[in-house]
VMD Tcl script that builds the backbone (N, CA, C; Angstrom):
set m [mol new atoms 519]
animate dup $m
set s [atomselect $m all]
$s set {name element resname resid chain x y z} {
  {N N MET 1 A 89.761 -25.834 -91.512}
  {CA C MET 1 A 88.339 -27.197 -91.142}
  {C C MET 1 A 87.297 -26.407 -90.654}
  {N N ALA 2 A 86.039 -27.117 -90.817}
  {CA C ALA 2 A 84.794 -27.044 -90.133}
  {C C ALA 2 A 83.692 -27.931 -90.130}
  {N N VAL 3 A 82.681 -27.851 -90.067}
  {CA C VAL 3 A 81.467 -28.932 -89.747}
  {C C VAL 3 A 81.182 -29.173 -91.346}
  {N N VAL 4 A 80.882 -30.516 -91.132}
  {CA C VAL 4 A 80.261 -31.403 -92.334}
  {C C VAL 4 A 78.706 -31.649 -92.239}
  {N N TYR 5 A 78.069 -31.220 -92.703}
  {CA C TYR 5 A 76.471 -31.634 -92.626}
  {C C TYR 5 A 76.057 -32.466 -93.670}
  {N N LEU 6 A 75.588 -33.221 -93.133}
  {CA C LEU 6 A 75.135 -34.508 -94.299}
  {C C LEU 6 A 73.415 -34.207 -94.276}
  {N N CYS 7 A 73.118 -33.923 -95.350}
  {CA C CYS 7 A 71.461 -34.059 -95.268}
  {C C CYS 7 A 70.812 -35.084 -96.884}
  {N N GLY 8 A 69.347 -35.101 -96.322}
  {CA C GLY 8 A 69.090 -36.108 -97.566}
  {C C GLY 8 A 67.554 -36.691 -96.888}
  {N N LEU 9 A 67.128 -37.914 -97.922}
  {CA C LEU 9 A 65.589 -38.248 -97.051}
  {C C LEU 9 A 66.522 -39.310 -95.880}
  {N N PRO 10 A 65.143 -39.866 -95.376}
  {CA C PRO 10 A 65.382 -41.071 -94.934}
  {C C PRO 10 A 65.910 -42.065 -95.348}
  {N N GLY 11 A 66.956 -43.092 -95.056}
  {CA C GLY 11 A 67.341 -44.359 -95.355}
  {C C GLY 11 A 68.836 -43.163 -96.474}
  {N N SER 12 A 69.014 -42.438 -96.396}
  {CA C SER 12 A 69.931 -42.276 -97.632}
  {C C SER 12 A 71.096 -42.706 -96.648}
  {N N GLY 13 A 71.411 -42.894 -95.635}
  {CA C GLY 13 A 72.837 -43.198 -95.537}
  {C C GLY 13 A 73.740 -41.911 -94.416}
  {N N LYS 14 A 72.702 -40.855 -94.334}
  {CA C LYS 14 A 73.123 -39.874 -93.187}
  {C C LYS 14 A 74.020 -40.577 -91.961}
  {N N SER 15 A 73.193 -41.458 -91.195}
  {CA C SER 15 A 74.099 -41.667 -89.805}
  {C C SER 15 A 75.273 -42.658 -90.381}
  {N N THR 16 A 75.114 -43.599 -91.002}
  {CA C THR 16 A 75.956 -44.686 -91.524}
  {C C THR 16 A 77.254 -43.479 -91.933}
  {N N ILE 17 A 77.266 -43.387 -92.978}
  {CA C ILE 17 A 78.059 -42.418 -93.829}
  {C C ILE 17 A 79.035 -41.268 -93.218}
  {N N GLY 18 A 77.952 -40.908 -92.284}
  {CA C GLY 18 A 78.128 -39.524 -91.221}
  {C C GLY 18 A 79.529 -40.326 -90.536}
  {N N ALA 19 A 79.384 -41.292 -89.386}
  {CA C ALA 19 A 80.114 -42.099 -89.182}
  {C C ALA 19 A 81.482 -42.129 -89.465}
  {N N LEU 20 A 81.481 -43.065 -90.922}
  {CA C LEU 20 A 82.087 -42.868 -91.346}
  {C C LEU 20 A 83.310 -41.975 -91.569}
  {N N LEU 21 A 82.528 -40.737 -92.433}
  {CA C LEU 21 A 83.545 -39.866 -92.718}
  {C C LEU 21 A 83.966 -39.177 -91.717}
  {N N ALA 22 A 83.607 -39.030 -90.995}
  {CA C ALA 22 A 84.077 -38.328 -89.249}
  {C C ALA 22 A 85.546 -39.377 -89.156}
  {N N GLU 23 A 85.162 -40.816 -89.016}
  {CA C GLU 23 A 86.558 -41.639 -88.822}
  {C C GLU 23 A 87.699 -41.198 -90.012}
  {N N LEU 24 A 87.513 -40.893 -90.552}
  {CA C LEU 24 A 88.077 -40.720 -92.087}
  {C C LEU 24 A 89.045 -39.059 -91.668}
  {N N ARG 25 A 88.092 -38.386 -91.028}
  {CA C ARG 25 A 88.361 -37.045 -91.175}
  {C C ARG 25 A 88.983 -36.687 -89.562}
  {N N SER 26 A 89.109 -37.878 -89.051}
  {CA C SER 26 A 89.116 -37.891 -87.472}
  {C C SER 26 A 88.922 -36.966 -86.437}
  {N N GLN 27 A 87.441 -37.201 -86.788}
  {CA C GLN 27 A 86.709 -35.996 -85.918}
  {C C GLN 27 A 85.569 -36.016 -85.311}
  {N N PRO 28 A 84.897 -35.959 -84.396}
  {CA C PRO 28 A 83.803 -36.246 -83.918}
  {C C PRO 28 A 82.536 -36.667 -84.740}
  {N N PHE 29 A 81.529 -37.184 -84.419}
  {CA C PHE 29 A 80.229 -37.785 -85.346}
  {C C PHE 29 A 79.004 -37.016 -84.215}
  {N N TYR 30 A 77.999 -36.581 -84.719}
  {CA C TYR 30 A 77.196 -36.278 -84.251}
  {C C TYR 30 A 75.814 -36.422 -85.157}
  {N N ASP 31 A 74.954 -37.367 -84.866}
  {CA C ASP 31 A 73.936 -37.509 -84.996}
  {C C ASP 31 A 72.653 -37.056 -84.382}
  {N N LEU 32 A 71.842 -35.940 -85.112}
  {CA C LEU 32 A 71.207 -35.000 -84.739}
  {C C LEU 32 A 70.007 -35.851 -84.223}
  {N N ASP 33 A 69.487 -36.759 -84.806}
  {CA C ASP 33 A 68.524 -37.874 -83.927}
  {C C ASP 33 A 68.250 -38.066 -82.620}
  {N N THR 34 A 70.123 -38.306 -82.602}
  {CA C THR 34 A 70.634 -39.438 -81.112}
  {C C THR 34 A 70.218 -38.051 -80.436}
  {N N LEU 35 A 70.945 -36.903 -80.695}
  {CA C LEU 35 A 71.087 -35.107 -79.603}
  {C C LEU 35 A 69.560 -35.165 -79.279}
  {N N ILE 36 A 68.495 -35.292 -80.196}
  {CA C ILE 36 A 67.347 -34.481 -79.941}
  {C C ILE 36 A 66.807 -35.970 -79.217}
  {N N VAL 37 A 66.974 -37.150 -78.888}
  {CA C VAL 37 A 66.180 -38.269 -78.021}
  {C C VAL 37 A 66.960 -38.056 -77.215}
  {N N GLU 38 A 68.218 -37.775 -76.541}
  {CA C GLU 38 A 68.895 -37.723 -75.470}
  {C C GLU 38 A 68.374 -36.338 -74.657}
  {N N ARG 39 A 68.184 -35.646 -75.222}
  {CA C ARG 39 A 67.460 -34.016 -74.973}
  {C C ARG 39 A 66.191 -34.090 -74.317}
  {N N ALA 40 A 65.496 -35.212 -75.651}
  {CA C ALA 40 A 63.933 -34.996 -75.084}
  {C C ALA 40 A 63.514 -36.228 -73.841}
  {N N GLY 41 A 64.511 -37.256 -73.760}
  {CA C GLY 41 A 64.272 -38.070 -72.570}
  {C C GLY 41 A 63.625 -39.151 -73.251}
  {N N MET 42 A 63.296 -38.806 -74.780}
  {CA C MET 42 A 62.319 -40.084 -75.367}
  {C C MET 42 A 62.521 -40.222 -76.766}
  {N N ASN 43 A 62.626 -41.629 -77.320}
  {CA C ASN 43 A 62.365 -41.917 -78.778}
  {C C ASN 43 A 61.720 -41.038 -79.668}
  {N N ILE 44 A 61.724 -40.801 -80.937}
  {CA C ILE 44 A 61.590 -39.983 -81.434}
  {C C ILE 44 A 60.210 -40.089 -81.469}
  {N N PRO 45 A 59.900 -41.164 -82.098}
  {CA C PRO 45 A 58.197 -41.292 -82.269}
  {C C PRO 45 A 57.257 -40.851 -81.097}
  {N N ALA 46 A 57.996 -41.218 -80.305}
  {CA C ALA 46 A 57.536 -40.907 -78.859}
  {C C ALA 46 A 57.392 -39.338 -78.399}
  {N N ILE 47 A 57.898 -38.661 -79.310}
  {CA C ILE 47 A 57.889 -37.471 -78.931}
  {C C ILE 47 A 57.248 -36.671 -80.083}
  {N N PHE 48 A 56.839 -36.940 -80.927}
  {CA C PHE 48 A 55.734 -36.785 -81.950}
  {C C PHE 48 A 54.352 -37.260 -81.630}
  {N N HIS 49 A 54.744 -38.031 -80.908}
  {CA C HIS 49 A 53.257 -38.615 -79.886}
  {C C HIS 49 A 52.710 -37.755 -79.589}
  {N N ALA 50 A 53.773 -37.548 -78.468}
  {CA C ALA 50 A 53.429 -36.801 -76.786}
  {C C ALA 50 A 53.369 -35.406 -77.273}
  {N N LEU 51 A 54.198 -34.813 -78.326}
  {CA C LEU 51 A 54.333 -32.998 -78.219}
  {C C LEU 51 A 53.893 -32.752 -79.547}
  {N N GLY 52 A 54.479 -33.719 -80.673}
  {CA C GLY 52 A 54.169 -33.265 -81.642}
  {C C GLY 52 A 55.043 -32.686 -82.671}
  {N N GLU 53 A 54.588 -32.748 -83.723}
  {CA C GLU 53 A 56.109 -32.476 -85.192}
  {C C GLU 53 A 56.818 -31.124 -84.635}
  {N N GLU 54 A 56.271 -29.956 -84.174}
  {CA C GLU 54 A 56.711 -28.626 -83.917}
  {C C GLU 54 A 57.556 -28.753 -82.937}
  {N N LYS 55 A 57.093 -29.351 -81.709}
  {CA C LYS 55 A 58.213 -29.431 -80.563}
  {C C LYS 55 A 59.327 -30.637 -80.991}
  {N N PHE 56 A 58.971 -31.334 -81.369}
  {CA C PHE 56 A 60.378 -31.954 -82.106}
  {C C PHE 56 A 61.183 -31.215 -82.752}
  {N N ARG 57 A 60.611 -30.484 -83.607}
  {CA C ARG 57 A 61.608 -29.345 -84.702}
  {C C ARG 57 A 62.414 -28.372 -83.747}
  {N N ASP 58 A 61.824 -27.767 -82.646}
  {CA C ASP 58 A 62.214 -27.304 -81.326}
  {C C ASP 58 A 63.550 -27.943 -80.810}
  {N N PHE 59 A 63.273 -29.218 -80.474}
  {CA C PHE 59 A 64.157 -30.362 -79.981}
  {C C PHE 59 A 65.544 -29.829 -81.140}
  {N N GLU 60 A 65.220 -30.016 -82.424}
  {CA C GLU 60 A 65.946 -30.442 -83.511}
  {C C GLU 60 A 66.862 -29.310 -83.596}
  {N N SER 61 A 66.286 -27.905 -83.725}
  {CA C SER 61 A 67.013 -26.639 -84.020}
  {C C SER 61 A 68.173 -26.388 -82.612}
  {N N VAL 62 A 67.570 -26.792 -81.125}
  {CA C VAL 62 A 68.535 -26.491 -80.075}
  {C C VAL 62 A 69.630 -27.558 -80.389}
  {N N SER 63 A 69.495 -28.575 -80.855}
  {CA C SER 63 A 70.349 -29.871 -80.749}
  {C C SER 63 A 71.343 -29.163 -81.917}
  {N N LEU 64 A 70.825 -28.842 -82.736}
  {CA C LEU 64 A 71.722 -28.300 -83.623}
  {C C LEU 64 A 72.847 -27.283 -83.665}
  {N N VAL 65 A 72.292 -26.194 -82.996}
  {CA C VAL 65 A 72.799 -25.292 -82.490}
  {C C VAL 65 A 74.107 -25.961 -81.303}
  {N N GLN 66 A 73.453 -26.710 -80.390}
  {CA C GLN 66 A 75.089 -26.997 -79.978}
  {C C GLN 66 A 75.774 -28.253 -80.044}
  {N N ALA 67 A 75.630 -28.641 -81.101}
  {CA C ALA 67 A 76.345 -29.478 -82.087}
  {C C ALA 67 A 77.256 -28.660 -82.634}
  {N N ALA 68 A 76.547 -28.014 -83.530}
  {CA C ALA 68 A 77.212 -26.704 -84.335}
  {C C ALA 68 A 78.375 -26.184 -83.580}
  {N N SER 69 A 78.052 -25.827 -82.317}
  {CA C SER 69 A 78.986 -25.131 -81.095}
  {C C SER 69 A 80.510 -25.922 -80.627}
  {N N ARG 70 A 80.182 -27.128 -80.969}
  {CA C ARG 70 A 81.584 -28.094 -81.074}
  {C C ARG 70 A 82.235 -27.679 -81.975}
  {N N GLY 71 A 82.351 -27.170 -82.663}
  {CA C GLY 71 A 83.490 -26.637 -83.704}
  {C C GLY 71 A 83.418 -28.223 -84.952}
  {N N ASP 72 A 84.886 -28.756 -85.339}
  {CA C ASP 72 A 85.030 -29.727 -86.367}
  {C C ASP 72 A 84.523 -30.243 -86.084}
  {N N SER 73 A 83.391 -31.346 -86.597}
  {CA C SER 73 A 82.604 -32.346 -87.001}
  {C C SER 73 A 81.988 -32.702 -88.226}
  {N N VAL 74 A 81.487 -33.925 -87.700}
  {CA C VAL 74 A 80.250 -34.533 -89.184}
  {C C VAL 74 A 79.141 -34.388 -88.507}
  {N N ILE 75 A 78.152 -34.198 -88.887}
  {CA C ILE 75 A 76.907 -33.898 -88.507}
  {C C ILE 75 A 75.743 -34.669 -89.284}
  {N N ALA 76 A 74.983 -35.412 -88.896}
  {CA C ALA 76 A 73.903 -36.432 -89.409}
  {C C ALA 76 A 72.881 -35.246 -89.160}
  {N N LEU 77 A 72.087 -34.551 -90.307}
  {CA C LEU 77 A 71.177 -34.088 -90.169}
  {C C LEU 77 A 69.848 -34.549 -90.196}
  {N N GLY 78 A 68.880 -34.633 -89.304}
  {CA C GLY 78 A 67.576 -35.109 -89.393}
  {C C GLY 78 A 67.110 -34.280 -90.963}
  {N N GLY 79 A 66.133 -35.473 -91.297}
  {CA C GLY 79 A 65.044 -35.112 -92.553}
  {C C GLY 79 A 65.108 -33.452 -93.064}
  {N N GLY 80 A 64.278 -33.258 -91.712}
  {CA C GLY 80 A 63.333 -31.803 -92.037}
  {C C GLY 80 A 64.169 -30.942 -91.072}
  {N N ALA 81 A 65.593 -30.831 -90.731}
  {CA C ALA 81 A 66.095 -30.075 -89.982}
  {C C ALA 81 A 66.011 -28.603 -91.519}
  {N N LEU 82 A 66.335 -28.569 -92.825}
  {CA C LEU 82 A 66.215 -27.519 -93.704}
  {C C LEU 82 A 65.251 -27.089 -93.681}
  {N N GLU 83 A 64.140 -27.116 -92.751}
  {CA C GLU 83 A 62.676 -26.888 -92.955}
  {C C GLU 83 A 63.113 -25.425 -92.318}
  {N N ARG 84 A 62.963 -25.142 -91.764}
  {CA C ARG 84 A 63.839 -24.044 -90.591}
  {C C ARG 84 A 64.642 -23.154 -91.181}
  {N N ILE 85 A 64.388 -21.717 -91.437}
  {CA C ILE 85 A 65.629 -21.039 -91.737}
  {C C ILE 85 A 66.774 -20.672 -90.935}
  {N N ASP 86 A 66.100 -21.047 -89.605}
  {CA C ASP 86 A 67.279 -20.707 -88.608}
  {C C ASP 86 A 68.589 -21.645 -88.607}
  {N N ASN 87 A 67.559 -22.749 -89.009}
  {CA C ASN 87 A 68.573 -24.082 -88.970}
  {C C ASN 87 A 69.622 -23.836 -90.265}
  {N N ARG 88 A 68.932 -23.389 -91.579}
  {CA C ARG 88 A 69.705 -23.047 -92.597}
  {C C ARG 88 A 70.964 -22.110 -92.238}
  {N N ASP 89 A 70.844 -21.102 -91.704}
  {CA C ASP 89 A 71.667 -20.312 -91.281}
  {C C ASP 89 A 72.596 -20.522 -90.290}
  {N N VAL 90 A 72.257 -21.256 -89.601}
  {CA C VAL 90 A 73.721 -22.086 -88.325}
  {C C VAL 90 A 74.383 -23.204 -89.620}
  {N N ILE 91 A 73.397 -23.568 -90.344}
  {CA C ILE 91 A 74.611 -24.411 -91.461}
  {C C ILE 91 A 75.786 -23.626 -92.250}
  {N N SER 92 A 74.591 -22.677 -92.792}
  {CA C SER 92 A 75.454 -22.041 -93.838}
  {C C SER 92 A 76.907 -21.345 -92.677}
  {N N ALA 93 A 76.685 -20.837 -91.966}
  {CA C ALA 93 A 77.827 -19.897 -91.144}
  {C C ALA 93 A 78.968 -20.905 -90.864}
  {N N SER 94 A 78.591 -22.235 -90.630}
  {CA C SER 94 A 79.581 -22.782 -89.952}
  {C C SER 94 A 80.197 -24.115 -90.512}
  {N N GLY 95 A 79.548 -24.497 -91.664}
  {CA C GLY 95 A 80.039 -25.187 -92.657}
  {C C GLY 95 A 80.038 -25.519 -93.870}
  {N N LEU 96 A 79.937 -26.746 -94.554}
  {CA C LEU 96 A 79.794 -27.322 -95.692}
  {C C LEU 96 A 78.625 -28.660 -95.568}
  {N N MET 97 A 77.526 -28.001 -96.529}
  {CA C MET 97 A 76.628 -29.481 -96.909}
  {C C MET 97 A 76.545 -30.142 -97.096}
  {N N VAL 98 A 76.612 -31.223 -97.522}
  {CA C VAL 98 A 76.563 -32.444 -98.518}
  {C C VAL 98 A 74.896 -33.003 -98.710}
  {N N TYR 99 A 74.468 -33.256 -99.640}
  {CA C TYR 99 A 73.434 -33.948 -99.934}
  {C C TYR 99 A 73.630 -35.393 -100.722}
  {N N LEU 100 A 73.300 -36.319 -99.789}
  {CA C LEU 100 A 73.119 -37.545 -100.201}
  {C C LEU 100 A 71.683 -38.108 -100.743}
  {N N GLU 101 A 71.622 -38.380 -101.723}
  {CA C GLU 101 A 70.663 -39.120 -102.428}
  {C C GLU 101 A 70.714 -40.506 -103.041}
  {N N ALA 102 A 69.602 -40.803 -103.334}
  {CA C ALA 102 A 69.501 -42.477 -103.891}
  {C C ALA 102 A 67.703 -42.145 -104.515}
  {N N PRO 103 A 67.557 -43.295 -105.650}
  {CA C PRO 103 A 66.426 -43.303 -106.119}
  {C C PRO 103 A 65.441 -43.531 -104.881}
  {N N LEU 104 A 64.380 -43.252 -104.781}
  {CA C LEU 104 A 63.103 -43.214 -103.928}
  {C C LEU 104 A 63.131 -44.734 -103.496}
  {N N GLU 105 A 62.735 -45.671 -104.531}
  {CA C GLU 105 A 62.560 -46.915 -104.848}
  {C C GLU 105 A 64.164 -47.657 -103.811}
  {N N LEU 106 A 65.017 -47.054 -103.616}
  {CA C LEU 106 A 65.586 -47.963 -102.712}
  {C C LEU 106 A 65.966 -47.412 -101.409}
  {N N LEU 107 A 65.580 -45.806 -101.138}
  {CA C LEU 107 A 65.510 -45.532 -99.935}
  {C C LEU 107 A 64.360 -46.010 -99.398}
  {N N ALA 108 A 62.909 -46.524 -100.398}
  {CA C ALA 108 A 61.959 -47.144 -99.505}
  {C C ALA 108 A 61.848 -48.362 -98.985}
  {N N ALA 109 A 63.311 -48.653 -99.636}
  {CA C ALA 109 A 63.430 -50.488 -99.534}
  {C C ALA 109 A 64.078 -50.296 -98.230}
  {N N ARG 110 A 65.398 -49.788 -97.840}
  {CA C ARG 110 A 66.037 -49.481 -96.922}
  {C C ARG 110 A 65.099 -49.014 -95.378}
  {N N THR 111 A 64.446 -48.224 -95.878}
  {CA C THR 111 A 63.145 -47.924 -94.438}
  {C C THR 111 A 62.383 -48.710 -94.267}
  {N N LEU 112 A 61.909 -49.673 -95.158}
  {CA C LEU 112 A 60.490 -50.589 -94.898}
  {C C LEU 112 A 60.132 -50.944 -93.442}
  {N N ALA 113 A 60.992 -51.672 -93.250}
  {CA C ALA 113 A 61.324 -52.101 -91.598}
  {C C ALA 113 A 61.505 -51.524 -90.620}
  {N N ASP 114 A 61.768 -50.105 -90.852}
  {CA C ASP 114 A 62.193 -49.164 -89.519}
  {C C ASP 114 A 60.696 -48.748 -88.978}
  {N N THR 115 A 60.527 -49.094 -87.588}
  {CA C THR 115 A 59.419 -48.140 -87.444}
  {C C THR 115 A 59.843 -46.822 -86.519}
  {N N SER 116 A 60.953 -46.211 -86.464}
  {CA C SER 116 A 61.187 -45.279 -85.671}
  {C C SER 116 A 61.423 -43.907 -86.557}
  {N N ARG 117 A 60.517 -43.967 -87.897}
  {CA C ARG 117 A 60.554 -42.681 -88.615}
  {C C ARG 117 A 58.718 -42.103 -88.745}
  {N N PRO 118 A 58.672 -41.436 -87.972}
  {CA C PRO 118 A 56.943 -41.030 -87.523}
  {C C PRO 118 A 56.529 -40.319 -88.766}
  {N N LEU 119 A 57.554 -39.812 -89.499}
  {CA C LEU 119 A 56.735 -39.384 -90.947}
  {C C LEU 119 A 56.461 -40.216 -91.863}
  {N N LEU 120 A 56.749 -41.623 -91.864}
  {CA C LEU 120 A 56.694 -42.611 -92.639}
  {C C LEU 120 A 56.212 -44.064 -92.033}
  {N N ASP 121 A 54.698 -44.174 -92.379}
  {CA C ASP 121 A 54.312 -45.163 -91.773}
  {C C ASP 121 A 54.416 -46.812 -91.779}
  {N N PRO 122 A 54.707 -47.058 -90.811}
  {CA C PRO 122 A 55.538 -48.333 -90.761}
  {C C PRO 122 A 54.824 -49.276 -91.030}
  {N N ASN 123 A 53.035 -49.101 -91.833}
  {CA C ASN 123 A 52.243 -50.066 -92.172}
  {C C ASN 123 A 52.110 -49.863 -93.606}
  {N N HIS 124 A 52.924 -49.092 -93.987}
  {CA C HIS 124 A 52.973 -48.789 -95.588}
  {C C HIS 124 A 52.982 -49.869 -96.420}
  {N N SER 125 A 53.042 -49.905 -97.421}
  {CA C SER 125 A 53.302 -50.895 -98.304}
  {C C SER 125 A 54.580 -50.319 -98.862}
  {N N LEU 126 A 55.500 -51.214 -100.014}
  {CA C LEU 126 A 56.682 -50.212 -100.469}
  {C C LEU 126 A 56.372 -49.085 -101.123}
  {N N GLN 127 A 54.954 -49.637 -102.253}
  {CA C GLN 127 A 54.549 -48.067 -103.006}
  {C C GLN 127 A 53.996 -46.998 -102.353}
  {N N GLU 128 A 53.476 -47.616 -101.206}
  {CA C GLU 128 A 53.275 -46.253 -100.256}
  {C C GLU 128 A 54.169 -45.326 -99.797}
  {N N ARG 129 A 55.012 -46.619 -99.455}
  {CA C ARG 129 A 56.446 -45.792 -99.132}
  {C C ARG 129 A 57.451 -44.756 -100.096}
  {N N ILE 130 A 56.838 -45.016 -100.948}
  {CA C ILE 130 A 57.617 -44.426 -102.055}
  {C C ILE 130 A 56.988 -43.164 -102.571}
  {N N THR 131 A 55.435 -42.995 -102.411}
  {CA C THR 131 A 55.067 -42.027 -102.262}
  {C C THR 131 A 55.083 -41.084 -101.560}
  {N N ALA 132 A 54.886 -41.707 -100.153}
  {CA C ALA 132 A 55.372 -40.816 -98.921}
  {C C ALA 132 A 56.978 -40.316 -98.773}
  {N N LEU 133 A 58.026 -40.990 -99.476}
  {CA C LEU 133 A 58.819 -40.399 -99.889}
  {C C LEU 133 A 59.380 -39.239 -100.615}
  {N N ASN 134 A 58.244 -39.398 -101.785}
  {CA C ASN 134 A 58.574 -38.327 -102.911}
  {C C ASN 134 A 57.777 -37.487 -102.187}
  {N N PHE 135 A 56.679 -37.450 -101.802}
  {CA C PHE 135 A 56.166 -36.034 -100.870}
  {C C PHE 135 A 57.394 -35.113 -100.158}
  {N N LEU 136 A 57.824 -36.354 -99.383}
  {CA C LEU 136 A 58.956 -35.390 -98.503}
  {C C LEU 136 A 60.032 -35.149 -99.176}
  {N N LEU 137 A 60.186 -35.296 -100.452}
  {CA C LEU 137 A 61.586 -34.822 -101.496}
  {C C LEU 137 A 60.858 -33.501 -101.833}
  {N N MET 138 A 59.433 -33.596 -102.510}
  {CA C MET 138 A 58.992 -32.361 -102.975}
  {C C MET 138 A 58.912 -31.468 -101.972}
  {N N ARG 139 A 58.560 -31.600 -100.568}
  {CA C ARG 139 A 58.835 -30.901 -99.622}
  {C C ARG 139 A 60.300 -29.608 -99.379}
  {N N ARG 140 A 61.097 -30.892 -99.433}
  {CA C ARG 140 A 62.738 -30.630 -99.390}
  {C C ARG 140 A 63.546 -30.383 -100.324}
  {N N ARG 141 A 62.988 -30.590 -101.537}
  {CA C ARG 141 A 64.019 -30.653 -102.786}
  {C C ARG 141 A 64.877 -29.300 -102.778}
  {N N GLU 142 A 64.263 -27.997 -102.281}
  {CA C GLU 142 A 64.649 -26.756 -102.669}
  {C C GLU 142 A 65.768 -26.750 -101.398}
  {N N PHE 143 A 65.795 -27.280 -100.520}
  {CA C PHE 143 A 66.506 -26.932 -99.241}
  {C C PHE 143 A 68.214 -27.989 -100.079}
  {N N PHE 144 A 67.750 -28.958 -100.274}
  {CA C PHE 144 A 68.734 -30.315 -101.083}
  {C C PHE 144 A 69.423 -29.776 -102.239}
  {N N ASP 145 A 68.597 -28.846 -102.886}
  {CA C ASP 145 A 69.534 -28.131 -103.876}
  {C C ASP 145 A 70.688 -26.973 -103.509}
  {N N GLU 146 A 70.584 -26.548 -102.507}
  {CA C GLU 146 A 71.362 -25.641 -101.929}
  {C C GLU 146 A 72.750 -26.126 -101.534}
  {N N ALA 147 A 72.537 -27.813 -101.462}
  {CA C ALA 147 A 73.676 -28.402 -101.148}
  {C C ALA 147 A 75.063 -27.700 -102.035}
  {N N PRO 148 A 75.984 -27.567 -101.553}
  {CA C PRO 148 A 76.812 -27.279 -102.770}
  {C C PRO 148 A 77.435 -28.851 -103.672}
  {N N LEU 149 A 77.589 -29.545 -102.798}
  {CA C LEU 149 A 77.935 -30.941 -103.071}
  {C C LEU 149 A 77.291 -32.158 -103.146}
  {N N SER 150 A 76.670 -32.867 -103.821}
  {CA C SER 150 A 75.880 -34.445 -103.582}
  {C C SER 150 A 76.283 -35.532 -103.656}
  {N N PHE 151 A 76.284 -36.580 -103.404}
  {CA C PHE 151 A 76.728 -37.978 -103.909}
  {C C PHE 151 A 75.540 -38.409 -103.593}
  {N N PRO 152 A 75.713 -39.864 -104.610}
  {CA C PRO 152 A 74.932 -40.746 -104.930}
  {C C PRO 152 A 75.036 -41.983 -103.714}
  {N N THR 153 A 74.092 -42.569 -102.678}
  {CA C THR 153 A 74.258 -43.460 -101.858}
  {C C THR 153 A 73.671 -44.949 -102.164}
  {N N THR 154 A 74.187 -44.747 -103.534}
  {CA C THR 154 A 73.903 -46.475 -103.957}
  {C C THR 154 A 74.757 -47.446 -104.242}
  {N N ASP 155 A 75.687 -47.344 -103.841}
  {CA C ASP 155 A 76.755 -48.206 -103.785}
  {C C ASP 155 A 76.774 -48.831 -102.343}
  {N N PRO 156 A 76.758 -50.229 -102.640}
  {CA C PRO 156 A 76.279 -51.085 -101.418}
  {C C PRO 156 A 77.240 -51.022 -100.456}
  {N N ASP 157 A 78.721 -50.767 -100.359}
  {CA C ASP 157 A 79.712 -50.399 -99.704}
  {C C ASP 157 A 79.452 -48.739 -99.145}
  {N N PRO 158 A 79.103 -48.302 -98.125}
  {CA C PRO 158 A 78.870 -46.847 -97.462}
  {C C PRO 158 A 80.434 -46.569 -97.232}
  {N N LYS 159 A 81.649 -47.234 -97.102}
  {CA C LYS 159 A 82.991 -46.892 -97.062}
  {C C LYS 159 A 83.226 -46.233 -98.285}
  {N N GLN 160 A 82.866 -46.665 -99.559}
  {CA C GLN 160 A 83.320 -45.825 -100.682}
  {C C GLN 160 A 82.761 -44.505 -101.021}
  {N N THR 161 A 81.217 -44.471 -100.355}
  {CA C THR 161 A 80.657 -43.319 -100.974}
  {C C THR 161 A 81.633 -42.087 -99.456}
  {N N ALA 162 A 81.706 -42.567 -98.381}
  {CA C ALA 162 A 82.377 -41.820 -97.414}
  {C C ALA 162 A 83.945 -41.220 -97.694}
  {N N LEU 163 A 84.221 -42.110 -98.285}
  {CA C LEU 163 A 85.895 -42.110 -99.209}
  {C C LEU 163 A 85.988 -40.765 -100.327}
  {N N ALA 164 A 84.784 -41.089 -101.167}
  {CA C ALA 164 A 84.377 -40.288 -102.190}
  {C C ALA 164 A 84.163 -38.902 -101.246}
  {N N ILE 165 A 83.415 -38.499 -100.641}
  {CA C ILE 165 A 82.926 -37.540 -99.933}
  {C C ILE 165 A 84.352 -36.415 -99.060}
  {N N PHE 166 A 84.812 -37.444 -98.758}
  {CA C PHE 166 A 86.187 -36.984 -97.877}
  {C C PHE 166 A 87.330 -36.147 -99.203}
  {N N GLU 167 A 87.340 -37.389 -99.924}
  {CA C GLU 167 A 88.249 -36.642 -101.324}
  {C C GLU 167 A 87.839 -35.342 -101.887}
  {N N ALA 168 A 86.329 -35.420 -101.764}
  {CA C ALA 168 A 85.979 -34.294 -102.871}
  {C C ALA 168 A 85.794 -32.893 -101.999}
  {N N ILE 169 A 85.680 -33.335 -100.736}
  {CA C ILE 169 A 86.271 -32.187 -99.277}
  {C C ILE 169 A 86.919 -31.710 -99.069}
  {N N ASP 170 A 88.136 -32.257 -99.470}
  {CA C ASP 170 A 89.361 -31.648 -99.240}
  {C C ASP 170 A 89.786 -30.605 -99.461}
  {N N GLY 171 A 90.415 -29.819 -98.502}
  {CA C GLY 171 A 90.467 -28.495 -99.069}
  {C C GLY 171 A 89.294 -27.500 -98.988}
  {N N LEU 172 A 88.266 -27.903 -98.919}
  {CA C LEU 172 A 87.285 -26.849 -98.769}
  {C C LEU 172 A 86.816 -26.687 -97.586}
  {N N VAL 173 A 86.829 -27.726 -96.641}
  {CA C VAL 173 A 86.487 -27.435 -95.280}
  {C C VAL 173 A 87.824 -27.763 -94.291}
}
mol reanalyze $m
mol bondsrecalc $m
mol representation Tube
mol addrep $m
């Protein structure tokens, strides 16, 4: 057994599916964004506003190392965690990365009312949100492509997706 890391764009279901997968594996679940908020003592938009994205990424890296060191678990990565090579090294050394994907239109709809995502302007229209998500996808595609497994998260029942991942990784981690 090892750590299962879930990566993907905002709205792909990392937190929801991660918690369900951890339950199926009888392991702890860590949401990197939650760990960052606990470490910083402020919410993610506040971190970005007060300290900037670079400091947020520093919190993210420290939180990732901390979570990975806890052993067998499921970790939902923040969307940008893969942009740092040190983070990718931690992930590849300690577990298996699974990419969660969905059409940009669906991701935009899922995140439209969410104001906690600083890289997605809460005042954007659906089409502007799609454009912003496409920009993030282009920036992160090469990292997502490194994941040995990928799963669509279009099923309206995230339990089905978690079960599919659980079955696919059996024997791999």
